[in-house]
MOPAC internal coordinates of N, CA, C and O (Angstrom, degrees):
PM7 1SCF
backbone

  N    0.0000 0     0.00 0     0.00 0    0    0    0
  C    1.4300 1     0.00 0     0.00 0    1    0    0
  C    1.5260 1   110.87 1     0.00 0    2    1    0
  O    1.2310 1   120.46 1   -91.28 1    3    2    1
  N    1.2438 1   116.72 1    88.72 1    3    2    1
  C    1.4504 1   118.93 1   177.82 1    5    3    2
  C    1.5183 1   109.29 1  -107.57 1    6    5    3
  O    1.2310 1   121.59 1   -41.00 1    7    6    5
  N    1.3273 1   114.56 1   139.00 1    7    6    5
  C    1.4573 1   119.47 1   178.75 1    9    7    6
  C    1.5231 1   108.17 1   -97.85 1   10    9    7
  O    1.2310 1   121.38 1   -38.27 1   11   10    9
  N    1.2767 1   114.96 1   141.73 1   11   10    9
  C    1.4620 1   118.67 1   176.09 1   13   11   10
  C    1.5191 1   108.89 1   -86.89 1   14   13   11
  O    1.2310 1   120.94 1   -37.28 1   15   14   13
  N    1.3073 1   115.81 1   142.72 1   15   14   13
  C    1.4583 1   121.29 1   179.02 1   17   15   14
  C    1.5207 1   110.24 1   -69.63 1   18   17   15
  O    1.2310 1   121.09 1   -36.80 1   19   18   17
  N    1.3120 1   115.52 1   143.20 1   19   18   17
  C    1.4601 1   119.64 1   178.04 1   21   19   18
  C    1.5273 1   111.22 1   -87.50 1   22   21   19
  O    1.2310 1   120.36 1   174.62 1   23   22   21
  N    1.3565 1   116.91 1    -5.38 1   23   22   21
  C    1.4619 1   120.26 1   179.76 1   25   23   22
  C    1.5142 1   109.89 1   -75.68 1   26   25   23
  O    1.2310 1   121.28 1   -41.45 1   27   26   25
  N    1.3072 1   115.15 1   138.55 1   27   26   25
  C    1.4554 1   119.33 1   177.71 1   29   27   26
  C    1.5250 1   108.79 1   -80.12 1   30   29   27
  O    1.2310 1   120.70 1   -42.83 1   31   30   29
  N    1.2761 1   116.27 1   137.17 1   31   30   29
  C    1.4661 1   120.94 1   176.52 1   33   31   30
  C    1.5119 1   108.34 1  -117.49 1   34   33   31
  O    1.2310 1   121.52 1   -27.64 1   35   34   33
  N    1.3032 1   114.71 1   152.36 1   35   34   33
  C    1.4525 1   120.27 1   179.94 1   37   35   34
  C    1.5130 1   108.51 1  -122.87 1   38   37   35
  O    1.2310 1   121.03 1   -48.58 1   39   38   37
  N    1.2952 1   115.64 1   131.42 1   39   38   37
  C    1.4521 1   119.06 1   177.97 1   41   39   38
  C    1.5159 1   110.85 1   -96.24 1   42   41   39
  O    1.2310 1   120.25 1   176.96 1   43   42   41
  N    1.3158 1   117.13 1    -3.04 1   43   42   41
  C    1.4568 1   121.68 1  -179.51 1   45   43   42
  C    1.5263 1   110.46 1   -88.69 1   46   45   43
  O    1.2310 1   120.59 1    11.43 1   47   46   45
  N    1.3142 1   116.48 1  -168.57 1   47   46   45
  C    1.4720 1   120.51 1   179.04 1   49   47   46
  C    1.5290 1   110.79 1   -64.14 1   50   49   47
  O    1.2310 1   121.31 1   -20.35 1   51   50   49
  N    1.3426 1   115.09 1   159.65 1   51   50   49
  C    1.4647 1   120.09 1   179.63 1   53   51   50
  C    1.5212 1   110.85 1   -54.03 1   54   53   51
  O    1.2310 1   121.57 1   -35.98 1   55   54   53
  N    1.3056 1   114.61 1   144.02 1   55   54   53
  C    1.4536 1   119.99 1  -179.20 1   57   55   54
  C    1.5241 1   111.58 1   -98.61 1   58   57   55
  O    1.2310 1   120.20 1  -166.71 1   59   58   57
  N    1.3121 1   117.22 1    13.29 1   59   58   57
  C    1.4585 1   120.66 1  -179.71 1   61   59   58
  C    1.5205 1   109.57 1   -84.47 1   62   61   59
  O    1.2310 1   120.52 1   -34.09 1   63   62   61
  N    1.3429 1   116.61 1   145.91 1   63   62   61
  C    1.4705 1   118.25 1   178.46 1   65   63   62
  C    1.5256 1   110.64 1   -68.00 1   66   65   63
  O    1.2310 1   120.62 1   -28.17 1   67   66   65
  N    1.2962 1   116.41 1   151.83 1   67   66   65
  C    1.4540 1   121.69 1   179.48 1   69   67   66
  C    1.5295 1   109.41 1   -73.77 1   70   69   67
  O    1.2310 1   120.37 1   -42.39 1   71   70   69
  N    1.3331 1   116.89 1   137.61 1   71   70   69
  C    1.4674 1   121.44 1   179.30 1   73   71   70
  C    1.5171 1   109.94 1   -75.73 1   74   73   71
  O    1.2310 1   121.21 1   -40.40 1   75   74   73
  N    1.3088 1   115.30 1   139.60 1   75   74   73
  C    1.4623 1   120.55 1   177.58 1   77   75   74
  C    1.5240 1   108.84 1  -108.51 1   78   77   75
  O    1.2310 1   120.77 1   -10.00 1   79   78   77
  N    1.3073 1   116.12 1   170.00 1   79   78   77
  C    1.4677 1   121.87 1   176.99 1   81   79   78
  C    1.5281 1   110.31 1   -60.22 1   82   81   79
  O    1.2310 1   120.34 1   142.23 1   83   82   81
  N    1.3353 1   116.95 1   -37.77 1   83   82   81
  C    1.4699 1   121.50 1   178.56 1   85   83   82
  C    1.5303 1   110.69 1   -63.40 1   86   85   83
  O    1.2310 1   120.37 1   141.90 1   87   86   85
  N    1.3328 1   116.90 1   -38.10 1   87   86   85
  C    1.4621 1   120.36 1   177.51 1   89   87   86
  C    1.5226 1   110.69 1   -62.56 1   90   89   87
  O    1.2310 1   120.80 1   137.16 1   91   90   89
  N    1.3219 1   116.08 1   -42.84 1   91   90   89
  C    1.4692 1   120.27 1  -179.26 1   93   91   90
  C    1.5259 1   111.68 1   -67.49 1   94   93   91
  O    1.2310 1   120.31 1   146.03 1   95   94   93
  N    1.3405 1   117.01 1   -33.97 1   95   94   93
  C    1.4630 1   120.32 1   178.93 1   97   95   94
  C    1.5275 1   111.06 1   -64.75 1   98   97   95
  O    1.2310 1   120.17 1   148.94 1   99   98   97
  N    1.3234 1   117.29 1   -31.06 1   99   98   97
  C    1.4567 1   121.27 1  -179.08 1  101   99   98
  C    1.5264 1   112.52 1   -87.44 1  102  101   99
  O    1.2310 1   120.32 1   170.01 1  103  102  101
  N    1.3186 1   117.00 1    -9.99 1  103  102  101
  C    1.4649 1   120.70 1  -176.01 1  105  103  102
  C    1.5192 1   110.92 1   -68.07 1  106  105  103
  O    1.2310 1   120.90 1   -31.80 1  107  106  105
  N    1.3300 1   115.89 1   148.20 1  107  106  105
  C    1.4626 1   122.31 1   174.87 1  109  107  106
  C    1.5157 1   107.21 1  -105.52 1  110  109  107
  O    1.2310 1   120.46 1   -54.58 1  111  110  109
  N    1.3100 1   116.73 1   125.42 1  111  110  109
  C    1.4485 1   121.52 1  -179.75 1  113  111  110
  C    1.5204 1   108.92 1   -92.84 1  114  113  111
  O    1.2310 1   120.59 1   -53.04 1  115  114  113
  N    1.3332 1   116.48 1   126.96 1  115  114  113
  C    1.4557 1   121.01 1  -175.15 1  117  115  114
  C    1.5191 1   110.66 1  -134.52 1  118  117  115
  O    1.2310 1   121.72 1   -30.77 1  119  118  117
  N    1.3369 1   114.31 1   149.23 1  119  118  117
  C    1.4573 1   122.56 1   170.46 1  121  119  118
  C    1.5130 1   105.60 1  -131.11 1  122  121  119
  O    1.2310 1   119.88 1   -54.50 1  123  122  121
  N    1.3220 1   117.83 1   125.50 1  123  122  121
  C    1.4627 1   122.74 1  -175.62 1  125  123  122
  C    1.5282 1   111.65 1    52.04 1  126  125  123
  O    1.2310 1   120.60 1  -137.56 1  127  126  125
  N    1.3014 1   116.45 1    42.44 1  127  126  125
  C    1.4659 1   125.16 1   178.33 1  129  127  126
  C    1.5273 1   114.07 1    64.95 1  130  129  127
  O    1.2310 1   120.18 1  -164.80 1  131  130  129
  N    1.3277 1   117.27 1    15.20 1  131  130  129
  C    1.4633 1   121.24 1   176.14 1  133  131  130
  C    1.5202 1   108.60 1  -111.98 1  134  133  131
  O    1.2310 1   121.16 1   -44.10 1  135  134  133
  N    1.3339 1   115.39 1   135.90 1  135  134  133
  C    1.4592 1   119.15 1   178.15 1  137  135  134
  C    1.5245 1   109.76 1   -62.52 1  138  137  135
  O    1.2310 1   120.64 1   -41.29 1  139  138  137
  N    1.3084 1   116.39 1   138.71 1  139  138  137
  C    1.4633 1   121.60 1   178.10 1  141  139  138
  C    1.5182 1   108.51 1  -123.60 1  142  141  139
  O    1.2310 1   120.57 1   -29.27 1  143  142  141
  N    1.3225 1   116.52 1   150.73 1  143  142  141
  C    1.4638 1   118.83 1   179.09 1  145  143  142
  C    1.5271 1   110.34 1   -64.63 1  146  145  143
  O    1.2310 1   121.08 1   -34.12 1  147  146  145
  N    1.2871 1   115.53 1   145.88 1  147  146  145
  C    1.4548 1   119.59 1   179.32 1  149  147  146
  C    1.5086 1   110.03 1  -109.37 1  150  149  147
  O    1.2310 1   121.49 1   -17.27 1  151  150  149
  N    1.2786 1   114.75 1   162.73 1  151  150  149
  C    1.4625 1   120.10 1  -179.53 1  153  151  150
  C    1.5193 1   109.15 1   -99.03 1  154  153  151
  O    1.2310 1   121.80 1   -23.15 1  155  154  153
  N    1.3122 1   114.15 1   156.85 1  155  154  153
  C    1.4529 1   120.41 1   179.89 1  157  155  154
  C    1.5242 1   107.89 1  -124.15 1  158  157  155
  O    1.2310 1   120.58 1   -46.62 1  159  158  157
  N    1.3004 1   116.49 1   133.38 1  159  158  157
  C    1.4590 1   121.12 1   179.45 1  161  159  158
  C    1.5257 1   109.06 1   -75.38 1  162  161  159
  O    1.2310 1   120.77 1   -48.67 1  163  162  161
  N    1.3478 1   116.14 1   131.33 1  163  162  161
  C    1.4556 1   121.65 1   176.97 1  165  163  162
  C    1.5297 1   108.89 1  -135.50 1  166  165  163
  O    1.2310 1   121.03 1   -23.78 1  167  166  165
  N    1.2947 1   115.64 1   156.22 1  167  166  165
  C    1.4607 1   121.57 1   171.99 1  169  167  166
  C    1.5147 1   106.60 1  -108.29 1  170  169  167
  O    1.2310 1   120.48 1   -50.56 1  171  170  169
  N    1.3222 1   116.70 1   129.44 1  171  170  169
  C    1.4554 1   120.78 1  -176.36 1  173  171  170
  C    1.5268 1   108.82 1  -141.44 1  174  173  171
  O    1.2310 1   120.71 1   -39.23 1  175  174  173
  N    1.3044 1   116.25 1   140.77 1  175  174  173
  C    1.4608 1   121.19 1   177.62 1  177  175  174
  C    1.5315 1   108.10 1   -96.65 1  178  177  175
  O    1.2310 1   120.49 1   -57.27 1  179  178  177
  N    1.3181 1   116.67 1   122.73 1  179  178  177
  C    1.4532 1   122.44 1   179.25 1  181  179  178
  C    1.5236 1   108.94 1  -123.32 1  182  181  179
  O    1.2310 1   120.97 1   -26.86 1  183  182  181
  N    1.3292 1   115.75 1   153.14 1  183  182  181
  C    1.4600 1   120.23 1   177.26 1  185  183  182
  C    1.5225 1   110.13 1   -61.68 1  186  185  183
  O    1.2310 1   121.05 1   -33.14 1  187  186  185
  N    1.3235 1   115.59 1   146.86 1  187  186  185
  C    1.4585 1   121.25 1   179.73 1  189  187  186
  C    1.5203 1   111.11 1   -57.82 1  190  189  187
  O    1.2310 1   120.44 1   140.30 1  191  190  189
  N    1.3258 1   116.76 1   -39.70 1  191  190  189
  C    1.4651 1   120.75 1   179.26 1  193  191  190
  C    1.5172 1   112.65 1   -63.93 1  194  193  191
  O    1.2310 1   120.40 1   144.39 1  195  194  193
  N    1.3250 1   116.84 1   -35.61 1  195  194  193
  C    1.4671 1   121.01 1   179.01 1  197  195  194
  C    1.5307 1   109.41 1   -66.08 1  198  197  195
  O    1.2310 1   120.62 1   134.08 1  199  198  197
  N    1.3220 1   116.42 1   -45.92 1  199  198  197
  C    1.4679 1   120.53 1   179.02 1  201  199  198
  C    1.5230 1   110.17 1   -62.15 1  202  201  199
  O    1.2310 1   120.26 1   135.14 1  203  202  201
  N    1.3365 1   117.12 1   -44.86 1  203  202  201
  C    1.4682 1   120.89 1  -179.81 1  205  203  202
  C    1.5293 1   110.79 1   -60.75 1  206  205  203
  O    1.2310 1   120.28 1   138.67 1  207  206  205
  N    1.3330 1   117.08 1   -41.33 1  207  206  205
  C    1.4652 1   121.35 1   179.16 1  209  207  206
  C    1.5231 1   110.83 1   -60.39 1  210  209  207
  O    1.2310 1   120.61 1   129.48 1  211  210  209
  N    1.3370 1   116.45 1   -50.52 1  211  210  209
  C    1.4650 1   119.81 1  -176.92 1  213  211  210
  C    1.5256 1   112.22 1   -68.86 1  214  213  211
  O    1.2310 1   119.95 1   144.87 1  215  214  213
  N    1.3328 1   117.71 1   -35.13 1  215  214  213
  C    1.4598 1   120.06 1   177.40 1  217  215  214
  C    1.5291 1   110.16 1   -64.65 1  218  217  215
  O    1.2310 1   120.73 1   137.53 1  219  218  217
  N    1.3403 1   116.21 1   -42.47 1  219  218  217
  C    1.4677 1   119.89 1  -179.98 1  221  219  218
  C    1.5237 1   111.17 1   -66.87 1  222  221  219
  O    1.2310 1   120.48 1   140.64 1  223  222  221
  N    1.3164 1   116.69 1   -39.36 1  223  222  221
  C    1.4576 1   121.09 1  -177.26 1  225  223  222
  C    1.5361 1   112.28 1   -75.49 1  226  225  223
  O    1.2310 1   120.34 1   148.11 1  227  226  225
  N    1.3323 1   116.96 1   -31.89 1  227  226  225
  C    1.4621 1   121.09 1  -173.89 1  229  227  226
  C    1.5230 1   112.95 1   -74.76 1  230  229  227
  O    1.2310 1   119.76 1   146.44 1  231  230  229
  N    1.3047 1   118.06 1   -33.56 1  231  230  229
  C    1.4566 1   120.21 1  -176.59 1  233  231  230
  C    1.5143 1   110.62 1    64.16 1  234  233  231
  O    1.2310 1   120.16 1    53.97 1  235  234  233
  N    1.3302 1   117.30 1  -126.03 1  235  234  233
  C    1.4585 1   120.93 1  -176.97 1  237  235  234
  C    1.5283 1   112.97 1   -87.10 1  238  237  235
  O    1.2310 1   119.84 1   174.40 1  239  238  237
  N    1.3305 1   117.91 1    -5.60 1  239  238  237
  C    1.4751 1   120.94 1  -177.27 1  241  239  238
  C    1.5052 1   113.14 1   -70.46 1  242  241  239
  O    1.2310 1   120.00 1   148.94 1  243  242  241
  N    1.2890 1   117.60 1   -31.06 1  243  242  241
  C    1.4585 1   120.64 1  -175.26 1  245  243  242
  C    1.5207 1   109.54 1   107.44 1  246  245  243
  O    1.2310 1   121.04 1   -59.18 1  247  246  245
  N    1.3067 1   115.62 1   120.82 1  247  246  245
  C    1.4639 1   119.45 1  -174.83 1  249  247  246
  C    1.5200 1   112.31 1   -69.16 1  250  249  247
  O    1.2310 1   119.49 1   151.10 1  251  250  249
  N    1.3381 1   118.58 1   -28.90 1  251  250  249
  C    1.4641 1   119.73 1   179.72 1  253  251  250
  C    1.5271 1   110.90 1   -67.41 1  254  253  251
  O    1.2310 1   120.58 1   143.41 1  255  254  253
  N    1.3223 1   116.49 1   -36.59 1  255  254  253
  C    1.4615 1   120.46 1   175.61 1  257  255  254
  C    1.5152 1   110.40 1   -62.35 1  258  257  255
  O    1.2310 1   120.56 1   138.05 1  259  258  257
  N    1.3183 1   116.54 1   -41.95 1  259  258  257
  C    1.4659 1   121.16 1   179.65 1  261  259  258
  C    1.5279 1   111.12 1   -65.89 1  262  261  259
  O    1.2310 1   120.05 1   139.48 1  263  262  261
  N    1.3175 1   117.52 1   -40.52 1  263  262  261
  C    1.4717 1   120.80 1   176.78 1  265  263  262
  C    1.5278 1   109.52 1   -62.05 1  266  265  263
  O    1.2310 1   120.12 1   136.52 1  267  266  265
  N    1.3304 1   117.38 1   -43.48 1  267  266  265
  C    1.4635 1   121.78 1   179.23 1  269  267  266
  C    1.5294 1   110.65 1   -60.55 1  270  269  267
  O    1.2310 1   120.24 1   134.14 1  271  270  269
  N    1.3305 1   117.15 1   -45.86 1  271  270  269
  C    1.4670 1   121.03 1   179.55 1  273  271  270
  C    1.5237 1   110.97 1   -63.69 1  274  273  271
  O    1.2310 1   120.17 1   140.60 1  275  274  273
  N    1.3236 1   117.28 1   -39.40 1  275  274  273
  C    1.4646 1   121.52 1   179.08 1  277  275  274
  C    1.5256 1   110.90 1   -64.58 1  278  277  275
  O    1.2310 1   120.27 1   139.30 1  279  278  277
  N    1.3201 1   117.08 1   -40.70 1  279  278  277
  C    1.4666 1   120.21 1   177.99 1  281  279  278
  C    1.5184 1   111.25 1   -66.32 1  282  281  279
  O    1.2310 1   119.98 1   141.01 1  283  282  281
  N    1.3309 1   117.64 1   -38.99 1  283  282  281
  C    1.4719 1   120.55 1   177.26 1  285  283  282
  C    1.5262 1   110.86 1   -63.96 1  286  285  283
  O    1.2310 1   120.35 1   140.23 1  287  286  285
  N    1.3412 1   116.94 1   -39.77 1  287  286  285
  C    1.4714 1   120.34 1   177.81 1  289  287  286
  C    1.5231 1   110.90 1   -64.75 1  290  289  287
  O    1.2310 1   120.45 1   141.97 1  291  290  289
  N    1.3257 1   116.74 1   -38.03 1  291  290  289
  C    1.4691 1   120.50 1   178.64 1  293  291  290
  C    1.5282 1   110.56 1   -63.81 1  294  293  291
  O    1.2310 1   120.39 1   139.39 1  295  294  293
  N    1.3206 1   116.86 1   -40.61 1  295  294  293
  C    1.4732 1   120.85 1   177.94 1  297  295  294
  C    1.5243 1   109.68 1   -63.85 1  298  297  295
  O    1.2310 1   120.65 1   133.50 1  299  298  297
  N    1.3394 1   116.36 1   -46.50 1  299  298  297
  C    1.4636 1   120.77 1   179.95 1  301  299  298
  C    1.5242 1   110.52 1   -61.73 1  302  301  299
  O    1.2310 1   120.44 1   137.74 1  303  302  301
  N    1.3359 1   116.76 1   -42.26 1  303  302  301
  C    1.4633 1   121.18 1  -179.91 1  305  303  302
  C    1.5268 1   110.78 1   -61.91 1  306  305  303
  O    1.2310 1   120.71 1   137.85 1  307  306  305
  N    1.3258 1   116.26 1   -42.15 1  307  306  305
  C    1.4630 1   120.10 1   179.54 1  309  307  306
  C    1.5297 1   110.85 1   -64.35 1  310  309  307
  O    1.2310 1   120.57 1   137.74 1  311  310  309
  N    1.3383 1   116.53 1   -42.26 1  311  310  309
  C    1.4661 1   120.05 1   178.14 1  313  311  310
  C    1.5215 1   110.63 1   -64.65 1  314  313  311
  O    1.2310 1   120.41 1   139.61 1  315  314  313
  N    1.3347 1   116.82 1   -40.39 1  315  314  313
  C    1.4578 1   121.33 1   179.16 1  317  315  314
  C    1.5277 1   110.92 1   -64.80 1  318  317  315
  O    1.2310 1   120.76 1   135.53 1  319  318  317
  N    1.3275 1   116.16 1   -44.47 1  319  318  317
  C    1.4649 1   120.20 1   179.34 1  321  319  318
  C    1.5254 1   110.96 1   -61.63 1  322  321  319
  O    1.2310 1   120.63 1   137.38 1  323  322  321
  N    1.3256 1   116.40 1   -42.62 1  323  322  321
  C    1.4640 1   120.75 1   179.36 1  325  323  322
  C    1.5347 1   110.78 1   -62.58 1  326  325  323
  O    1.2310 1   120.27 1   137.72 1  327  326  325
  N    1.3261 1   117.08 1   -42.28 1  327  326  325
  C    1.4626 1   121.75 1   179.32 1  329  327  326
  C    1.5265 1   110.66 1   -64.94 1  330  329  327
  O    1.2310 1   120.52 1   134.90 1  331  330  329
  N    1.3348 1   116.61 1   -45.10 1  331  330  329
  C    1.4678 1   119.89 1   179.22 1  333  331  330
  C    1.5243 1   111.71 1   -61.24 1  334  333  331
  O    1.2310 1   120.41 1   137.12 1  335  334  333
  N    1.3171 1   116.82 1   -42.88 1  335  334  333
  C    1.4677 1   119.98 1   178.91 1  337  335  334
  C    1.5289 1   110.82 1   -61.60 1  338  337  335
  O    1.2310 1   120.43 1   137.85 1  339  338  337
  N    1.3435 1   116.78 1   -42.15 1  339  338  337
  C    1.4694 1   120.42 1   179.74 1  341  339  338
  C    1.5228 1   110.79 1   -63.44 1  342  341  339
  O    1.2310 1   120.32 1   135.00 1  343  342  341
  N    1.3456 1   117.00 1   -45.00 1  343  342  341
  C    1.4629 1   121.16 1  -178.94 1  345  343  342
  C    1.5270 1   110.54 1   -63.78 1  346  345  343
  O    1.2310 1   120.38 1   135.59 1  347  346  345
  N    1.3227 1   116.88 1   -44.41 1  347  346  345
  C    1.4810 1   120.16 1   179.45 1  349  347  346
  C    1.5239 1   110.11 1   -62.18 1  350  349  347
  O    1.2310 1   120.70 1   136.15 1  351  350  349
  N    1.3362 1   116.26 1   -43.85 1  351  350  349
  C    1.4587 1   120.15 1   178.37 1  353  351  350
  C    1.5226 1   111.12 1   -58.87 1  354  353  351
  O    1.2310 1   120.57 1   133.91 1  355  354  353
  N    1.3327 1   116.51 1   -46.09 1  355  354  353
  C    1.4661 1   120.76 1   179.95 1  357  355  354
  C    1.5217 1   111.29 1   -63.42 1  358  357  355
  O    1.2310 1   120.18 1   139.76 1  359  358  357
  N    1.3238 1   117.26 1   -40.24 1  359  358  357
  C    1.4727 1   120.80 1   179.19 1  361  359  358
  C    1.5157 1   111.48 1   -64.62 1  362  361  359
  O    1.2310 1   120.29 1   135.74 1  363  362  361
  N    1.3123 1   117.05 1   -44.26 1  363  362  361
  C    1.4681 1   120.45 1   179.63 1  365  363  362
  C    1.5158 1   110.45 1   -61.33 1  366  365  363
  O    1.2310 1   120.78 1   135.85 1  367  366  365
  N    1.3160 1   116.11 1   -44.15 1  367  366  365
  C    1.4659 1   120.60 1  -179.39 1  369  367  366
  C    1.5282 1   110.55 1   -64.62 1  370  369  367
  O    1.2310 1   119.98 1   135.55 1  371  370  369
  N    1.3393 1   117.65 1   -44.45 1  371  370  369
  C    1.4610 1   119.74 1  -176.90 1  373  371  370
  C    1.5261 1   112.33 1   -70.05 1  374  373  371
  O    1.2310 1   119.71 1   146.34 1  375  374  373
  N    1.3203 1   118.16 1   -33.66 1  375  374  373
  C    1.4717 1   121.30 1  -177.77 1  377  375  374
  C    1.5184 1   113.19 1   -81.31 1  378  377  375
  O    1.2310 1   120.28 1   156.05 1  379  378  377
  N    1.3272 1   117.07 1   -23.95 1  379  378  377
  C    1.4613 1   118.65 1  -173.95 1  381  379  378
  C    1.5153 1   113.97 1  -110.71 1  382  381  379
  O    1.2310 1   120.15 1  -178.12 1  383  382  381
  N    1.3294 1   117.32 1     1.88 1  383  382  381
  C    1.4642 1   121.80 1  -178.82 1  385  383  382
  C    1.5227 1   111.90 1    52.15 1  386  385  383
  O    1.2310 1   120.48 1  -140.27 1  387  386  385
  N    1.3093 1   116.69 1    39.73 1  387  386  385
  C    1.4624 1   121.78 1   179.61 1  389  387  386
  C    1.5170 1   110.52 1   -95.58 1  390  389  387
  O    1.2310 1   121.79 1   -23.26 1  391  390  389
  N    1.3170 1   114.18 1   156.74 1  391  390  389
  C    1.4483 1   121.55 1   174.19 1  393  391  390
  C    1.5297 1   107.67 1   -76.30 1  394  393  391
  O    1.2310 1   119.43 1   -48.93 1  395  394  393
  N    1.3452 1   118.70 1   131.07 1  395  394  393
  C    1.4626 1   120.62 1  -179.07 1  397  395  394
  C    1.5227 1   114.37 1   -56.20 1  398  397  395
  O    1.2310 1   119.99 1   155.73 1  399  398  397
  N    1.3359 1   117.62 1   -24.27 1  399  398  397
  C    1.4600 1   120.22 1   179.18 1  401  399  398
  C    1.5222 1   110.40 1   -68.54 1  402  401  399
  O    1.2310 1   120.63 1   148.94 1  403  402  401
  N    1.3292 1   116.40 1   -31.06 1  403  402  401
  C    1.4639 1   119.35 1  -176.50 1  405  403  402
  C    1.5257 1   111.96 1  -106.78 1  406  405  403
  O    1.2310 1   120.34 1  -136.04 1  407  406  405
  N    1.3202 1   116.95 1    43.96 1  407  406  405
  C    1.4612 1   121.33 1  -178.23 1  409  407  406
  C    1.5273 1   111.33 1   -59.75 1  410  409  407
  O    1.2310 1   119.58 1   142.70 1  411  410  409
  N    1.3180 1   118.40 1   -37.30 1  411  410  409
  C    1.4625 1   121.84 1   179.28 1  413  411  410
  C    1.5260 1   109.71 1   -64.40 1  414  413  411
  O    1.2310 1   120.24 1   140.10 1  415  414  413
  N    1.3360 1   117.16 1   -39.90 1  415  414  413
  C    1.4629 1   120.66 1   177.48 1  417  415  414
  C    1.5314 1   110.59 1   -63.97 1  418  417  415
  O    1.2310 1   120.37 1   142.25 1  419  418  417
  N    1.3267 1   116.91 1   -37.75 1  419  418  417
  C    1.4672 1   121.17 1   178.21 1  421  419  418
  C    1.5217 1   110.70 1   -63.15 1  422  421  419
  O    1.2310 1   120.95 1   134.29 1  423  422  421
  N    1.3123 1   115.79 1   -45.71 1  423  422  421
  C    1.4747 1   119.84 1   179.86 1  425  423  422
  C    1.5182 1   109.94 1   -65.31 1  426  425  423
  O    1.2310 1   120.31 1   134.96 1  427  426  425
  N    1.3110 1   117.01 1   -45.04 1  427  426  425
  C    1.4605 1   120.67 1  -179.52 1  429  427  426
  C    1.5229 1   110.67 1   -62.15 1  430  429  427
  O    1.2310 1   119.73 1   139.89 1  431  430  429
  N    1.3309 1   118.11 1   -40.11 1  431  430  429
  C    1.4648 1   121.64 1  -179.87 1  433  431  430
  C    1.5256 1   110.58 1   -63.57 1  434  433  431
  O    1.2310 1   119.83 1   147.70 1  435  434  433
  N    1.3180 1   117.92 1   -32.30 1  435  434  433
  C    1.4596 1   120.75 1  -179.80 1  437  435  434
  C    1.5281 1   111.78 1   -80.87 1  438  437  435
  O    1.2310 1   119.98 1   147.31 1  439  438  437
  N    1.3345 1   117.65 1   -32.69 1  439  438  437
  C    1.4601 1   120.59 1  -176.45 1  441  439  438
  C    1.5103 1   112.25 1   -83.55 1  442  441  439
  O    1.2310 1   119.78 1   134.63 1  443  442  441
  N    1.3117 1   118.02 1   -45.37 1  443  442  441
  C    1.4579 1   122.01 1  -173.88 1  445  443  442
  C    1.5296 1   112.50 1   -61.29 1  446  445  443
  O    1.2310 1   118.16 1   135.15 1  447  446  445
  N    1.3480 1   121.11 1   -44.85 1  447  446  445
  C    1.4638 1   118.92 1   177.57 1  449  447  446
  C    1.5341 1   112.19 1   -59.18 1  450  449  447
  O    1.2310 1   119.81 1   143.69 1  451  450  449
  N    1.3006 1   117.97 1   -36.31 1  451  450  449
  C    1.4606 1   120.46 1   178.62 1  453  451  450
  C    1.5228 1   111.39 1   -66.14 1  454  453  451
  O    1.2310 1   120.28 1   145.82 1  455  454  453
  N    1.3097 1   117.08 1   -34.18 1  455  454  453
  C    1.4732 1   120.38 1   178.93 1  457  455  454
  C    1.5175 1   109.21 1   -70.29 1  458  457  455
  O    1.2310 1   119.75 1   138.83 1  459  458  457
  N    1.3312 1   118.09 1   -41.17 1  459  458  457
  C    1.4621 1   122.13 1  -178.81 1  461  459  458
  C    1.5195 1   111.83 1   -64.85 1  462  461  459
  O    1.2310 1   119.25 1   148.50 1  463  462  461
  N    1.3251 1   119.04 1   -31.50 1  463  462  461
  C    1.4536 1   122.53 1  -176.18 1  465  463  462
  C    1.5226 1   112.46 1   -74.54 1  466  465  463
  O    1.2310 1   119.57 1   162.06 1  467  466  465
  N    1.3296 1   118.42 1   -17.94 1  467  466  465
  C    1.4653 1   120.17 1  -176.60 1  469  467  466
  C    1.4969 1   113.08 1   -87.93 1  470  469  467
  O    1.2310 1   120.10 1   180.00 1  471  470  469

């Protein structure tokens, strides 16, 4: 006693419409139902030595992935450096009761006496 399925099947080519570039631009990329950042294709001219370096270093991973990771680290490093500079500046100002306009004078006042004492 086998029942036949009521679903229609097609033995021909898929009946789904073809995806266009516009469709992909509107797509939301998700992993575990969370939106994830997407990549964008770009054309960029790089020095031959730079490409050779990344190809040699990447091995089987893919040199473009390594370049992408290196650029992300550079962005993070720049943000970190900017944050550290701001925090140090704020600490110097708060500890020395200096005017923020004369931050260089504050630093010099703290360094020069220490040099004279040695």
